[in-house]
TORNUVEX-174347 format. One record per residue (C-alpha): x, y, z. Coordinates in steps of 0.1 Angstrom, whole numbers, padded with zeros to 4 digits, always signed. Example, Ala and Ser with C-alpha at 12.3 -4.5 7.8 and 13.67 -1.06 7.14 Angstrom:
<pts>
+0123-0045+0078/+0137-0011+0071/
</pts>
This chain:
<pts>
+0817-0541+0568/+0808-0502+0568/+0783-0486+0550/+0803-0474+0525/+0821-0502+0514/+0783-0521+0509/+0781-0491+0487/+0815-0495+0464/+0808-0532+0463/+0773-0526+0447/+0788-0497+0422/+0812-0522+0405/+0782-0545+0401/+0764-0514+0374/+0777-0491+0355/+0780-0454+0352/+0757-0428+0334/+0772-0413+0310/+0768-0378+0296/+0744-0391+0267/+0728-0406+0295/+0716-0390+0326/+0690-0407+0349/+0659-0397+0357/+0646-0395+0393/+0624-0422+0403/+0604-0412+0434/+0607-0439+0461/+0589-0451+0495/+0582-0436+0527/+0594-0456+0555/+0551-0458+0563/+0550-0469+0526/+0540-0443+0500/+0559-0414+0480/+0580-0399+0508/+0613-0396+0520/+0619-0413+0554/+0594-0408+0583/+0578-0376+0564/+0555-0380+0529/+0559-0360+0500/+0537-0347+0471/+0549-0369+0446/+0527-0394+0436/+0534-0432+0420/+0527-0437+0383/+0493-0447+0379/+0489-0487+0385/+0516-0491+0408/+0518-0515+0433/+0552-0514+0460/+0549-0539+0491/+0572-0524+0516/+0591-0542+0548/+0606-0510+0569/+0623-0521+0603/+0639-0507+0634/+0642-0506+0666/+0613-0494+0680/+0587-0507+0645/+0586-0529+0614/+0559-0520+0593/+0547-0541+0560/+0528-0521+0543/+0512-0521+0504/+0510-0490+0490/+0486-0485+0453/+0483-0458+0428/+0441-0465+0425/+0440-0433+0402/+0466-0410+0388/+0455-0389+0414/+0451-0410+0446/+0478-0429+0466/+0465-0455+0491/+0482-0473+0513/+0474-0501+0539/+0504-0511+0569/+0506-0536+0589/+0531-0518+0624/+0544-0541+0644/+0556-0524+0682/+0592-0547+0693/+0587-0541+0729/+0553-0539+0733/+0535-0569+0733/+0493-0572+0719/+0483-0580+0754/+0490-0589+0788/+0472-0619+0788/+0496-0647+0777/+0472-0671+0771/+0452-0647+0749/+0482-0631+0724/+0508-0649+0742/+0547-0633+0721/+0520-0617+0697/+0538-0582+0695/+0513-0553+0694/+0504-0547+0661/+0480-0517+0648/+0458-0516+0618/+0464-0486+0595/+0456-0472+0559/+0465-0438+0546/+0454-0417+0517/+0469-0391+0498/+0450-0370+0469/+0469-0349+0444/+0457-0313+0441/+0479-0296+0419/+0504-0308+0387/+0536-0294+0386/+0540-0272+0360/+0566-0245+0346/+0558-0227+0374/+0537-0248+0400/+0553-0275+0423/+0532-0302+0426/+0510-0303+0453/+0488-0332+0472/+0471-0339+0505/+0470-0370+0527/+0456-0390+0555/+0482-0410+0578/+0462-0437+0600/+0421-0429+0589/+0397-0449+0613/+0424-0468+0634/+0436-0465+0664/+0455-0437+0662/+0486-0445+0670/+0499-0428+0637/+0465-0409+0625/+0476-0369+0610/+0475-0349+0578/+0497-0330+0553/+0497-0309+0529/+0525-0310+0508/+0544-0292+0475/+0572-0307+0455/+0594-0292+0435/+0616-0305+0407/+0653-0290+0398/+0674-0308+0373/+0683-0345+0397/+0673-0326+0429/+0630-0326+0447/+0627-0306+0471/+0601-0313+0492/+0578-0287+0515/+0549-0295+0536/+0530-0289+0569/+0518-0324+0592/+0495-0320+0618/+0486-0351+0642/+0512-0377+0643/+0532-0356+0614/+0536-0324+0632/+0543-0333+0667/+0570-0317+0672/+0554-0279+0670/+0571-0257+0653/+0540-0242+0634/+0516-0239+0661/+0510-0259+0693/+0513-0258+0727/+0529-0288+0740/+0521-0274+0774/+0484-0291+0773/+0501-0321+0761/+0531-0341+0743/+0507-0336+0712/+0496-0302+0718/+0454-0315+0725/+0444-0344+0701/+0450-0373+0722/+0476-0387+0694/+0474-0426+0706/+0461-0453+0712/+0419-0448+0709/+0394-0484+0714/+0371-0473+0687/+0395-0482+0662/+0374-0487+0624/+0358-0455+0640/+0365-0420+0619/+0370-0391+0634/+0366-0365+0611/+0365-0333+0643/+0406-0340+0649/+0416-0336+0617/+0444-0309+0611/+0439-0304+0652/+0469-0303+0677/+0501-0297+0670/+0515-0288+0636/+0547-0286+0621/+0566-0275+0583/+0586-0300+0568/+0612-0306+0540/+0634-0319+0523/+0655-0329+0497/+0659-0362+0471/+0688-0364+0451/+0697-0383+0419/+0732-0392+0416/+0753-0392+0382/+0751-0433+0397/+0717-0445+0381/+0705-0468+0409/+0714-0449+0437/+0691-0414+0454/+0703-0398+0484/+0677-0381+0510/+0676-0359+0537/+0646-0349+0557/+0638-0323+0585/+0616-0343+0604/+0578-0331+0618/+0578-0351+0649/+0596-0357+0681/+0580-0389+0684/+0571-0375+0719/+0541-0387+0716/+0546-0422+0702/+0529-0454+0718/+0559-0470+0730/+0572-0436+0751/+0531-0429+0759/+0527-0468+0769/+0559-0485+0769/+0582-0461+0787/+0606-0464+0761/+0630-0440+0750/+0630-0425+0721/+0647-0393+0725/+0658-0374+0696/+0695-0359+0690/+0685-0336+0660/+0654-0333+0630/+0675-0343+0603/+0674-0368+0589/+0697-0387+0560/+0689-0418+0542/+0700-0438+0506/+0680-0463+0483/+0694-0480+0462/+0677-0501+0432/+0687-0535+0432/+0666-0540+0397/+0635-0526+0380/+0610-0538+0405/+0635-0535+0438/+0649-0516+0459/+0670-0516+0489/+0656-0484+0517/+0684-0472+0545/+0685-0439+0568/+0699-0427+0595/+0671-0411+0617/+0668-0391+0652/+0704-0384+0652/+0706-0419+0668/+0684-0448+0652/+0691-0466+0619/+0661-0476+0595/+0666-0503+0573/+0642-0518+0542/+0632-0530+0514/+0605-0521+0484/+0590-0543+0460/+0573-0532+0436/+0548-0536+0396/+0522-0515+0380/+0493-0535+0376/+0479-0508+0342/+0513-0526+0325/+0511-0561+0332/+0510-0583+0298/+0500-0618+0290/+0521-0635+0271/+0506-0664+0258/+0514-0696+0238/+0482-0700+0217/+0462-0714+0187/+0479-0701+0159/+0436-0681+0144/+0432-0699+0113/+0439-0680+0079/+0401-0675+0055/+0402-0706+0032/+0369-0714+0026/+0361-0746+0008/+0337-0748-0023/+0304-0743-0016/+0279-0764-0001/+0243-0769+0017/+0250-0786+0045/+0280-0807+0062/+0285-0841+0067/+0287-0855+0102/+0321-0867+0101/+0326-0826+0093/+0294-0815+0119/+0315-0826+0149/+0352-0814+0134/+0334-0783+0134/+0325-0786+0167/+0357-0799+0179/+0373-0767+0165/+0357-0739+0177/+0358-0756+0210/+0406-0757+0206/+0409-0726+0187/+0381-0702+0195/+0375-0710+0228/+0341-0716+0229/+0324-0747+0253/+0298-0767+0254/+0289-0760+0220/+0258-0770+0203/+0254-0760+0165/+0220-0756+0149/+0216-0752+0110/+0179-0731+0091/+0177-0740+0053/+0148-0723+0048/+0166-0690+0072/+0203-0698+0056/+0212-0693+0093/+0240-0709+0111/+0231-0707+0146/+0264-0719+0174/+0256-0717+0213/+0288-0717+0235/+0303-0712+0264/+0330-0685+0262/+0363-0700+0285/+0396-0690+0265/+0393-0652+0257/+0383-0621+0275/+0382-0606+0240/+0351-0614+0224/+0359-0604+0193/+0388-0627+0188/+0363-0655+0198/+0336-0644+0175/+0360-0635+0146/+0382-0672+0151/+0342-0690+0151/+0338-0674+0118/+0373-0679+0104/+0365-0719+0111/+0327-0717+0099/+0334-0694+0073/+0363-0729+0058/+0344-0752+0065/+0322-0741+0030/+0287-0742+0044/+0263-0723+0025/+0244-0695+0043/+0236-0664+0045/+0245-0655+0088/+0266-0672+0115/+0244-0665+0142/+0270-0668+0175/+0250-0672+0203/+0267-0667+0243/+0260-0690+0272/+0269-0694+0312/+0249-0718+0331/+0232-0736+0299/+0214-0698+0297/+0220-0671+0268/+0236-0635+0269/+0240-0619+0241/+0237-0632+0201/+0265-0616+0178/+0248-0614+0144/+0277-0626+0114/+0265-0616+0078/+0282-0642+0059/+0288-0618+0026/+0302-0584+0050/+0325-0613+0061/+0339-0631+0030/+0352-0593+0022/+0366-0586+0057/+0387-0617+0053/+0395-0611+0019/+0411-0574+0028/+0388-0563+0000/+0386-0525+0011/+0411-0501+0032/+0409-0505+0069/+0385-0539+0068/+0377-0545+0101/+0353-0577+0115/+0328-0550+0136/+0323-0539+0097/+0305-0584+0100/+0290-0586+0130/+0264-0567+0147/+0257-0579+0185/+0220-0582+0205/+0198-0598+0229/+0198-0633+0223/+0165-0647+0201/+0152-0682+0201/+0172-0708+0185/+0155-0729+0159/+0169-0748+0130/+0174-0784+0130/+0210-0794+0162/+0238-0808+0139/+0266-0817+0161/+0268-0808+0200/+0298-0809+0227/+0284-0842+0250/+0308-0834+0278/+0277-0825+0308/+0312-0834+0335/+0329-0808+0346/+0361-0810+0374/+0389-0789+0384/+0412-0787+0408/+0427-0760+0424/+0446-0746+0450/+0434-0723+0480/+0447-0694+0504/+0426-0686+0532/+0447-0657+0554/+0442-0626+0580/+0469-0604+0589/+0473-0586+0621/+0455-0604+0647/+0461-0612+0686/+0472-0640+0679/+0500-0646+0655/+0500-0617+0629/+0498-0638+0600/+0472-0669+0604/+0469-0694+0572/+0452-0723+0556/+0465-0737+0528/+0443-0771+0507/+0433-0781+0477/+0397-0775+0464/+0387-0802+0440/+0352-0796+0425/+0328-0806+0396/+0294-0799+0382/+0273-0821+0357/+0250-0807+0337/+0211-0814+0337/+0193-0802+0309/+0194-0768+0294/+0182-0752+0336/+0197-0778+0361/+0227-0781+0374/+0245-0803+0406/+0280-0790+0418/+0299-0796+0449/+0336-0790+0464/+0356-0810+0483/+0381-0791+0505/+0415-0806+0512/+0436-0785+0543/+0471-0795+0538/+0485-0774+0566/+0475-0743+0585/+0479-0725+0618/+0442-0712+0626/+0444-0735+0657/+0459-0705+0670/+0427-0682+0661/+0411-0672+0694/+0380-0648+0699/+0368-0640+0729/+0329-0646+0738/+0318-0612+0752/+0310-0615+0786/+0278-0620+0789/+0277-0651+0763/+0252-0644+0748/+0249-0614+0722/+0257-0621+0684/+0256-0654+0668/+0286-0665+0659/+0286-0670+0624/+0324-0665+0605/+0344-0658+0646/+0346-0700+0645/+0367-0702+0616/+0392-0722+0635/+0366-0750+0643/+0361-0756+0601/+0397-0760+0594/+0398-0788+0623/+0398-0820+0595/+0416-0826+0567/+0386-0836+0548/+0353-0808+0548/+0325-0807+0522/+0322-0770+0509/+0297-0771+0494/+0269-0795+0480/+0238-0785+0459/+0213-0782+0426/+0209-0751+0409/+0181-0740+0388/+0190-0709+0362/+0163-0695+0340/+0169-0668+0314/+0132-0650+0309/+0138-0623+0284/+0136-0591+0282/+0173-0589+0305/+0165-0607+0336/+0179-0637+0349/+0176-0656+0374/+0186-0686+0402/+0175-0707+0423/+0192-0734+0445/+0195-0761+0473/+0220-0779+0493/+0257-0771+0515/+0254-0740+0501/+0295-0728+0521/+0316-0739+0536/+0299-0727+0574/+0258-0727+0563/+0234-0747+0538/+0201-0737+0527/+0179-0727+0503/+0174-0695+0481/+0168-0674+0449/+0182-0645+0425/+0169-0622+0406/+0185-0601+0381/+0178-0571+0358/+0210-0566+0331/+0203-0547+0303/+0222-0554+0277/+0252-0532+0270/+0240-0508+0300/+0264-0496+0324/+0237-0507+0356/+0223-0538+0364/+0198-0550+0393/+0192-0580+0418/+0177-0596+0448/+0188-0627+0463/+0173-0640+0494/+0183-0673+0512/+0170-0693+0547/+0203-0710+0558/+0208-0730+0589/+0249-0730+0605/+0267-0758+0593/+0281-0787+0629/+0315-0788+0619/+0323-0813+0642/+0303-0833+0618/+0316-0839+0576/+0272-0832+0566/+0250-0822+0599/+0238-0787+0612/+0236-0772+0642/+0208-0781+0661/+0204-0761+0692/+0212-0726+0694/+0231-0721+0727/+0267-0734+0728/+0298-0739+0756/+0326-0727+0753/+0355-0741+0774/+0381-0727+0769/+0366-0688+0785/+0340-0709+0799/+0309-0688+0788/+0283-0699+0759/+0274-0686+0726/+0250-0692+0700/+0249-0699+0665/+0225-0695+0637/+0203-0722+0632/+0182-0707+0608/+0174-0670+0597/+0168-0658+0564/+0192-0635+0548/+0190-0614+0519/+0200-0583+0495/+0186-0557+0468/+0220-0546+0452/+0223-0526+0429/+0254-0524+0400/+0270-0494+0389/+0298-0485+0355/+0304-0450+0360/+0317-0434+0329/+0298-0393+0334/+0329-0385+0348/+0364-0385+0336/+0379-0391+0376/+0363-0427+0377/+0367-0441+0347/+0372-0481+0349/+0350-0484+0379/+0324-0506+0393/+0309-0493+0425/+0279-0521+0446/+0254-0509+0470/+0236-0537+0486/+0212-0533+0514/+0198-0562+0534/+0201-0585+0563/+0233-0602+0573/+0241-0634+0589/+0239-0627+0622/+0208-0610+0618/+0225-0580+0616/+0209-0545+0589/+0227-0527+0570/+0248-0515+0535/+0272-0529+0521/+0291-0506+0497/+0323-0526+0470/+0343-0497+0449/+0367-0512+0425/+0392-0503+0395/+0400-0519+0373/+0436-0513+0349/+0442-0515+0318/+0462-0552+0319/+0423-0565+0333/+0437-0565+0374/+0406-0549+0397/+0422-0532+0429/+0389-0530+0451/+0375-0522+0488/+0344-0530+0503/+0329-0517+0540/+0296-0528+0551/+0281-0511+0580/+0249-0527+0602/+0224-0512+0629/+0254-0532+0653/+0272-0504+0671/+0312-0502+0677/+0306-0519+0711/+0283-0544+0703/+0304-0551+0668/+0339-0553+0687/+0373-0544+0675/+0372-0527+0646/+0334-0512+0648/+0325-0521+0607/+0337-0550+0584/+0357-0538+0560/+0384-0555+0537/+0406-0548+0504/+0410-0576+0473/+0428-0578+0444/+0414-0601+0412/+0442-0607+0387/+0437-0624+0351/+0447-0657+0351/+0462-0654+0318/+0489-0624+0335/+0505-0658+0350/+0502-0687+0332/+0510-0682+0288/+0474-0699+0276/+0447-0672+0272/+0417-0676+0298/+0387-0661+0311/+0395-0670+0349/+0409-0649+0377/+0430-0652+0407/+0416-0636+0435/+0433-0620+0467/+0414-0606+0491/+0423-0599+0531/+0397-0584+0564/+0419-0569+0590/+0398-0585+0612/+0371-0615+0614/+0343-0607+0632/+0302-0619+0630/+0285-0587+0622/+0287-0577+0580/+0292-0610+0574/+0269-0624+0541/+0264-0659+0526/+0291-0671+0504/+0268-0677+0475/+0287-0701+0444/+0266-0690+0418/+0263-0652+0412/+0243-0636+0389/+0260-0602+0377/+0293-0623+0373/+0272-0652+0350/+0256-0625+0332/+0293-0606+0325/+0292-0607+0283/+0257-0585+0288/+0284-0553+0295/+0317-0569+0303/+0332-0560+0336/+0356-0592+0350/+0355-0608+0311/+0367-0565+0294/+0392-0568+0262/+0417-0559+0271/+0454-0549+0241/+0467-0588+0239/
</pts>
């Protein structure tokens, strides 16, 4: 079957655009991920919030990449590249037949937006802080004329190895830049940027009248003579022509096939799956908001009516662990509860106010105190008379905000009328532990089920635990080479494989004391089995002013490492023998770990709207000291994308491959994936490599998350 027959076969499934519906050009992904032509990037960007997952394969490489438009001016790409003809290592006992895998990060920054006179101009960086196999920089400009989009750029490093602009190939194949494998993966070499060979490159992207089909023509800036398969594997990657041709076919709005003929001698194929994190919208089947239908006024309710009010508040307004008090002297009804349904607190509070008003209770003020783990976070006061006017729509543009104010919680008063007596809480959730790009296997995973339970002992104490059941995993392939001296870093995380050897394990079992000290201070102390690998005691205190964009907290913990060969025991001996490598290694038998953390949501610069920066300084599990920076962006849908890095006093050689700890994560509101509103989230995270430096304790509760209602981030209101 020829390529032409495939194209015309697909064409029969989709109509051509007519003169009234000329298709518009939607820019596509390159072979490496990120908007571009084929091998070369362009100056174009995706729409804000766009996410693309790409797989591209040819005889030399297979690329797996994820590209995210984090801001309108910043495109980011994470990529894993496997080299077909090279193994991860020459030691079969270590890596088997796993292909050599390169991990890299790209970034593209928009400098100038296209207008009538000027092109769109961007500057970009490929393979930042990687091993150097594909590192390069570029400046690219794009101008569109109808269905044609023209790209003209200058590339350095891997992108400019053809050297048609500058560079002396007589010094080396990459003009002295030393493009190629570097053992110091993870470090960023600023001195080599915009050096070495440089080349002019360019191309055209053409939207055909047939809407699903886009054609591409590219002049390549790379000559491929510095590629790793050539320098390391002695493979022939000769170039018959610098011109590459390709096509993109849209199977659907979210799926595109890519096919190209490159270097005049190699066929490349790929697929891109797309969505937009900013435009995801929930589709709910929810309890309807009650109409305003007040009963005749009365000074109090019967016991059954009080209990029905509690039940309605839980079902319709989403508050749990509810208690209701009435102060007849102050003519105030106070409702306390934990919001577990609506990210938009205004929606929850208005529903609660309608339920109270419809009960017919004759009071002047409704106090709604939101709590978490028994601690008061915010107090919303609703003026009953003003709310009646809003509910009856007595004036133009009447709004619930006209009847409510939010402030720091005050002490509760009045007679307890009814409460939710459910102190037990249970949960059952799927669990996925994963890592990519390892020597043992490209993808390591563990799929299981986590059962959680908690019991509330009064206002301050909570007993909680979790049991993990492992269903399937391939962590038996995970290997870690103990350093030759076998004595340095304690193996606080690289013992992961041993913890998956058993079908069941107690993930955590701890007693926690929570308190609110007033004046925006919150605290917790805890003890027990704190996570799957560590037990101990600890505490945290947080200062978080109401409705402020910053907070500050300090946590401290004394921990010991759990013995993975037992259900509940701890390691007693620090030094152990590894039979796989015939070397000794150390574990953590008692150490202090803790951090001081600043939380900040910048609001002074529109370039960083809807972002959170967390900066932590302190001591980590293997007793190294340093700083962790966590930067995250929240889109309009509530989806959060973030990146973090921890740099400690360990040198790159002491830390091992990767040089320092870093990772990425996406946090998705659960109500985007279900038909019910929820404040819960599903978190997906990945680390390029698991090492022992820069590792924090995975505490069950964090006060910043617990006090989110005071300045919402994780439960920020979105359009519903």
